[in-house]
C-alpha positions in Angstrom: 4.4 70.7 -39.8 7.2 68.3 -38.7 6.4 65.3 -36.7 8.7 64.6 -33.7 9.6 61.8 -31.4 11.1 62.5 -28.0 13.7 60.3 -26.3 14.4 60.5 -22.6 16.5 58.3 -20.4 17.7 58.1 -16.9 20.0 55.4 -15.6 19.0 53.0 -12.8 22.1 54.5 -11.1 20.8 58.1 -11.4 19.2 58.2 -7.9 16.3 60.6 -7.6 16.2 61.5 -11.3 13.1 61.2 -13.3 12.6 61.4 -17.1 9.6 63.8 -16.6 12.0 66.7 -16.1 13.6 66.0 -19.5 10.2 65.4 -21.2 8.7 68.7 -19.9 11.6 70.7 -21.4 11.5 68.6 -24.7 7.8 69.1 -25.1 8.1 72.8 -24.6 10.9 73.1 -27.1 9.0 71.0 -29.7 6.0 73.2 -29.3 8.0 76.3 -29.9 9.4 74.8 -33.1 5.9 74.0 -34.2 6.6 70.3 -34.2 3.8 67.7 -33.6 4.9 65.2 -31.0 3.9 61.7 -32.2 6.0 59.5 -29.9 7.7 59.7 -26.5 10.2 56.9 -25.9 11.5 56.6 -22.3 14.1 54.2 -20.9 15.2 53.8 -17.3 18.4 51.9 -18.2 22.1 52.4 -18.6 23.0 54.1 -21.8 26.1 51.9 -22.2 24.2 49.4 -24.3 21.8 49.7 -27.2 19.7 46.8 -25.8 17.2 49.2 -24.3 13.5 48.4 -25.1 12.4 52.0 -25.9 15.6 52.8 -27.7 15.0 49.9 -30.0 11.4 50.8 -30.5 12.5 54.3 -31.4 14.8 53.0 -34.1 12.0 50.7 -35.4 9.6 53.7 -35.7 12.4 55.8 -37.3 13.1 53.0 -39.9 9.4 53.3 -40.9 9.6 57.1 -41.1 6.9 57.5 -38.5 8.4 60.8 -37.4 10.6 63.4 -39.0 12.9 64.5 -36.2 14.2 62.9 -33.0 14.6 65.3 -30.0 16.7 64.2 -27.0 18.0 66.0 -23.9 21.7 65.4 -24.6 23.9 63.1 -26.5 24.8 61.1 -23.4 21.1 60.6 -22.7 20.8 59.1 -26.2 23.9 56.8 -25.9 26.9 56.3 -23.7 28.4 53.4 -25.7 31.3 55.4 -27.1 31.9 57.8 -30.0 31.9 55.1 -32.7 28.6 53.6 -31.6 27.0 57.0 -31.1 28.1 58.1 -34.6 26.6 54.8 -36.0 23.3 55.6 -34.3 23.2 59.1 -35.7 24.1 57.8 -39.2 21.3 55.2 -38.9 18.8 58.1 -38.3 20.2 59.9 -41.3 19.9 56.8 -43.5 16.2 56.6 -42.5 15.7 60.3 -43.5 15.1 61.3 -39.8 16.7 64.4 -38.4 17.9 64.7 -34.8 18.3 67.5 -32.3 19.9 67.7 -28.9 18.1 70.1 -26.6 21.1 71.0 -24.5 23.8 70.9 -27.2 22.6 73.2 -30.0 25.4 72.1 -32.3 24.0 68.6 -32.4 21.3 69.5 -34.9 21.0 67.8 -38.2 18.3 70.3 -39.2 20.8 73.2 -38.9 23.9 74.6 -40.5 26.3 72.6 -38.2 25.1 69.2 -39.4 28.1 68.3 -41.7 30.6 69.8 -39.3 29.4 67.8 -36.4 29.3 64.5 -38.3 32.8 65.2 -39.6 34.1 65.9 -36.1 32.4 62.7 -34.7 33.7 60.7 -37.6 37.3 61.9 -36.9 37.0 61.1 -33.2 35.5 57.6 -34.1 38.4 57.0 -36.5 40.9 57.9 -33.7 39.0 55.6 -31.3 39.3 52.7 -33.8 43.0 53.3 -34.2 43.5 53.4 -30.4 41.5 50.1 -30.0 43.6 48.5 -32.7 46.8 49.7 -31.1 45.7 48.3 -27.7 44.9 44.9 -29.3 48.2 44.7 -31.1 50.1 45.7 -27.9 48.2 43.0 -25.9 49.0 40.4 -28.5 52.7 41.4 -28.5 52.8 41.0 -24.6 51.0 37.7 -24.8 53.4 36.3 -27.4 56.4 37.6 -25.3 55.0 35.5 -22.4 54.7 32.5 -24.6 51.0 32.4 -25.0 49.4 31.1 -28.1 47.4 33.7 -30.1 44.4 32.6 -32.1 42.3 29.4 -32.2 43.5 26.5 -30.0 45.7 24.0 -31.7 43.8 20.9 -32.9 45.6 17.6 -32.1 45.0 15.1 -34.8 46.3 11.5 -35.1 47.6 10.8 -38.6 46.6 7.2 -38.2 43.0 8.2 -37.8 43.2 10.2 -41.1 44.8 7.3 -42.9 42.2 4.9 -41.5 39.3 7.1 -42.8 41.0 7.6 -46.1 41.5 3.9 -46.5 37.7 3.5 -46.0 37.1 5.8 -48.9 36.1 8.9 -47.0 36.6 12.2 -48.9 39.0 14.8 -47.5 36.2 17.2 -46.7 34.4 14.5 -44.6 37.7 13.5 -42.9 38.3 17.1 -42.0 34.8 17.6 -40.6 35.0 14.4 -38.5 38.3 15.4 -37.0 37.6 19.2 -36.6 40.1 20.4 -39.2 39.9 21.6 -42.8 40.2 19.1 -45.7 43.5 20.8 -46.6 44.9 20.4 -43.1 43.8 16.7 -42.9 45.6 16.0 -46.2 48.8 17.9 -45.1 48.9 15.9 -41.8 48.4 12.6 -43.7 51.3 13.5 -46.1 53.7 14.9 -43.5 52.7 12.5 -40.7 52.5 15.5 -38.3 50.7 14.7 -35.1 49.6 18.3 -34.3 48.9 21.6 -36.1 
């Protein structure tokens, strides 16, 4: 007999909704499958973050193989963090040897024949999401540069006289760099070139 954990969630913004409706259906489904319910994890928080107490407790139990399959109402009840993060959660369950099943979305079933197809589709969507994020970042940087904004860490202003003074006292380049908030290599270059700023 497989052991199961149920995960139910309602958002604080879901007025009038209760997790008991989800749990009743999940319990009935698990019973029909012949699964022994060992845990019920319930969050009343937004699914846009993984910093949910019961969500974290569920993964802790999964990592210790305290149950064989996780049953949840729907994918958006499990997570609303985005495709990439959701895929990572499902992959974590797989890495622990724990299967998962969505009650309302039969194709989200790592116990069934659609497992590889679903993961493949999610991976493709996640890859496209990463590409879109990267393109948005590049476009934002291009606009910022066009407006004359500096991209990256703020420039460190260093007085070459300070470097020379520390060097004359016998301080090594690494210590000079740490003291002035730059790398040893940068400190040496400023001392040689006499540059007053990076």
